[in-house]
C-alpha positions, -999 to 999 in steps of 0.1 A, spaced: -468 -667 240 -463 -639 263 -458 -643 301 -476 -618 326 -468 -617 363 -501 -613 380 -503 -606 419 -532 -607 444 -534 -601 480 -546 -622 511 -577 -610 528 -570 -582 554 -587 -562 582 -624 -570 584 -626 -586 548 -632 -625 547 -622 -625 511 -601 -605 486 -612 -601 450 -575 -598 437 -568 -633 452 -601 -647 437 -590 -634 402 -555 -647 406 -569 -682 417 -592 -682 387 -565 -674 362 -539 -697 380 -564 -726 372 -570 -713 336 -531 -711 330 -534 -695 295 -557 -667 282 -562 -662 245 -575 -628 238 -576 -602 209 -560 -570 224 -579 -537 222 -559 -509 205 -563 -472 202 -568 -453 171 -554 -471 140 -561 -465 102 -553 -480 69 -531 -461 45 -563 -452 27 -574 -436 59 -602 -460 69 -606 -468 106 -593 -503 113 -611 -528 136 -607 -521 173 -590 -554 182 -557 -567 171 -545 -602 164 -550 -628 192 -524 -631 218 -516 -659 242 -508 -649 278 -494 -673 302 -501 -663 337 -475 -664 364 -491 -658 398 -478 -645 429 -499 -645 461 -489 -615 482 -492 -611 520 -507 -580 533 -474 -567 550 -440 -555 543 -428 -589 530 -457 -591 506 -452 -554 494 -415 -562 487 -415 -596 471 -417 -586 434 -393 -558 439 -369 -579 457 -369 -605 431 -363 -580 404 -335 -562 423 -317 -594 432 -322 -609 396 -337 -639 414 -357 -663 393 -395 -658 401 -412 -691 407 -450 -695 402 -472 -725 396 -440 -748 398 -427 -728 368 -399 -703 366 -388 -675 344 -359 -651 344 -350 -622 344 -385 -609 344 -420 -613 327 -433 -590 299 -456 -572 322 -464 -568 358 -501 -564 368 -508 -559 405 -545 -564 417 -558 -552 449 -590 -549 467 -608 -515 469 -639 -520 492 -655 -487 485 -651 -490 446 -682 -495 425 -661 -501 393 -624 -512 388 -599 -484 391 -567 -482 371 -539 -465 392 -515 -442 374 -493 -432 402 -477 -446 434 -468 -423 462 -438 -425 485 -459 -424 516 -475 -448 541 -502 -438 564 -522 -468 575 -556 -464 590 -556 -501 600 -528 -525 608 -515 -547 582 -516 -585 587 -483 -584 605 -496 -559 630 -476 -532 614 -494 -496 614 -473 -468 602 -492 -435 604 -483 -399 596 -488 -389 633 -469 -418 651 -440 -421 626 -434 -387 608 -406 -377 633 -382 -404 621 -394 -402 585 -407 -437 587 -436 -429 564 -416 -430 534 -416 -463 516 -383 -458 499 -359 -436 520 -347 -405 502 -366 -418 471 -387 -397 447 -422 -384 459 -440 -404 434 -437 -428 406 -458 -429 373 -470 -462 358 -447 -473 330 -477 -479 307 -496 -451 289 -528 -459 305 -545 -425 298 -546 -437 261 -564 -470 271 -594 -474 250 -618 -473 279 -650 -472 258 -641 -505 242 -639 -525 275 -663 -551 284 -670 -531 317 -665 -495 328 -635 -485 347 -621 -454 364 -586 -438 361 -571 -427 393 -539 -410 404 -544 -419 441 -537 -455 450 -542 -447 488 -514 -450 515 -519 -488 525 -501 -519 513 -514 -516 478 -496 -483 472 -466 -496 490 -464 -527 467 -469 -506 436 -442 -480 447 -416 -506 455 -422 -526 421 -421 -493 402 -390 -482 419 -372 -515 411 -384 -514 374 -373 -478 368 -340 -480 387 -329 -511 369 -343 -497 336 -358 -531 328 -371 -534 293 -397 -558 277 -393 -577 243 -405 -546 225 -376 -525 242 -402 -505 263 -399 -498 300 -414 -530 315 -452 -523 316 -462 -521 353 -496 -513 365 -519 -515 395 -556 -523 392 -579 -519 421 -611 -542 420 -644 -537 438 -655 -567 460 -674 -595 441 -707 -584 459 -705 -553 436 -692 -569 404 -691 -605 394 -658 -624 394 -661 -634 357 -666 -598 346 -634 -587 366 -614 -617 352 -623 -606 317 -611 -569 323 -579 -583 337 -574 -604 306 -582 -574 284 -558 -550 303 -529 -576 303 -533 -581 264 -531 -543 260 -501 -541 281 -480 -566 263 -488 -555 226 -473 -526 208 -498 -495 206 -501 -474 176 -508 -437 180 -521 -424 149 -519 -387 141 -533 -370 109 -518 -339 94 -536 -314 72 -516 -301 43 -538 -271 37 -534 -259 1 -545 -223 -8 -561 -212 -41 -525 -199 -51 -511 -233 -44 -492 -222 -13 -494 -244 17 -503 -235 53 -483 -243 85 -484 -230 120 -462 -228 152 -472 -243 185 -480 -219 213 -455 -215 243 -481 -233 266 -483 -263 244 -462 -294 241 -433 -290 216 -437 -252 220 -423 -232 191 -423 -260 166 -435 -255 131 -460 -281 118 -489 -291 97 -522 -286 117 -539 -318 128 -540 -342 158 -545 -376 172 -570 -398 155 -596 -411 180 -606 -446 183 -631 -456 153 -622 -423 133 -611 -423 98 -584 -398 87 -609 -377 69 -632 -377 101 -603 -366 120 -591 -338 100 -625 -323 96 -628 -323 134 -593 -310 141 -595 -282 116 -627 -271 131 -613 -272 166 -577 -257 158 -584 -234 131 -622 -228 132 -626 -236 93 -645 -262 72 -624 -282 48 -626 -307 20 -602 -337 26 -583 -346 -6 -558 -373 -10 -529 -390 10 -496 -374 5 -473 -393 29 -471 -415 58 -443 -422 83 -440 -448 112 -415 -447 141 -410 -460 174 -413 -435 202 -413 -447 238 -444 -470 243 -459 -462 209 -456 -469 173 -462 -432 161 -479 -432 127 -483 -398 110 -506 -395 80 -504 -363 58 -534 -355 35 -542 -328 12 -570 -304 23 -588 -273 9 -604 -246 30 -641 -243 19 -655 -219 45 -645 -199 76 -616 -177 84 -586 -191 101 -583 -183 138 -553 -198 157 -562 -215 191 -533 -238 199 -508 -220 177 -493 -185 179 -481 -178 143 -487 -191 108 -473 -191 74 -480 -199 38 -452 -214 18 -446 -223 -18 -440 -259 -26 -403 -250 -35 -399 -236 1 -410 -266 20 -377 -286 21 -356 -257 36 -382 -243 60 -380 -250 97 -401 -279 109 -406 -302 139 -388 -334 133 -418 -355 125 -432 -331 100 -397 -327 83 -394 -364 78 -430 -360 58 -417 -333 35 -399 -352 9 -432 -375 3 -454 -344 4 -431 -327 -23 -431 -358 -45 -468 -364 -43 -477 -327 -51 -451 -326 -79 -466 -356 -97 
């Protein structure tokens, strides 16, 4: 069982209810959710796409009701910073949960919105529930619009939400980099600042997954639909994510093997690698390689056999790289995301320059092609 801290806010402004509190109340009564987490691309060693849901996970909910004011925005951060035990539902845990999911109301939203960024800025169009109204016009001179004085201009979520399998969700969502400048953003900023400054880790040794989800009012989307989304999102946050990459070991008619160098405007610029890319959700290795070779090299290929596979933890992911033999059947190679290429004899692979992950595959590739 994995514990998740879920927070929701009181009603504020002209709102008589707050969907974030309604979701929290529902899950407070439920206590434990059992759900099979969604996951991004994953393939078997034979290259077949695996089911889009993993093994069932049990989530025990720890609920905090937040007031819409400075005290509410600081509650979770202060508990983390002071190493106090967090109390919820007459239970307690220390030093921290395995994920923090803040919920808030977005009156103008038609669908839920995942917030990837919190900004170090307050600019309230209305007063919060304590009467506090910090605005860029009235408080700018004393630098009071900053949430964390002399802090960074923004904080990124500690979860790789851009890789969230949105198309597998029970309802549509939006991805946002603007959480506003009211108490929702203030809460998110304070919590992320505490998590990052303390380098808090989860049980998988990842930076503690922390995310903010804005929800539309119940008049626009039913409570049960939004509860299910929160369960899906929380289950994804607390499980390890596999990022599957397929590499094409393109073998010419003369037996030499193709590799290419990443362009200067690409990530890992200047690194030599086998062409290929990330396997999309639902894709097999073969389907991915056919697509990637068309996109990267403008050629049509025939995919052969698996030559090697490595798995390694890297940040929030388990990176899984599959190398497969391939043969060009039509087209002329045209580089798009690479700026140089080379053809190597099998005997040259071991001593050639490679990116680290590709270098780890070389012994397996040599062994497979030698037998």
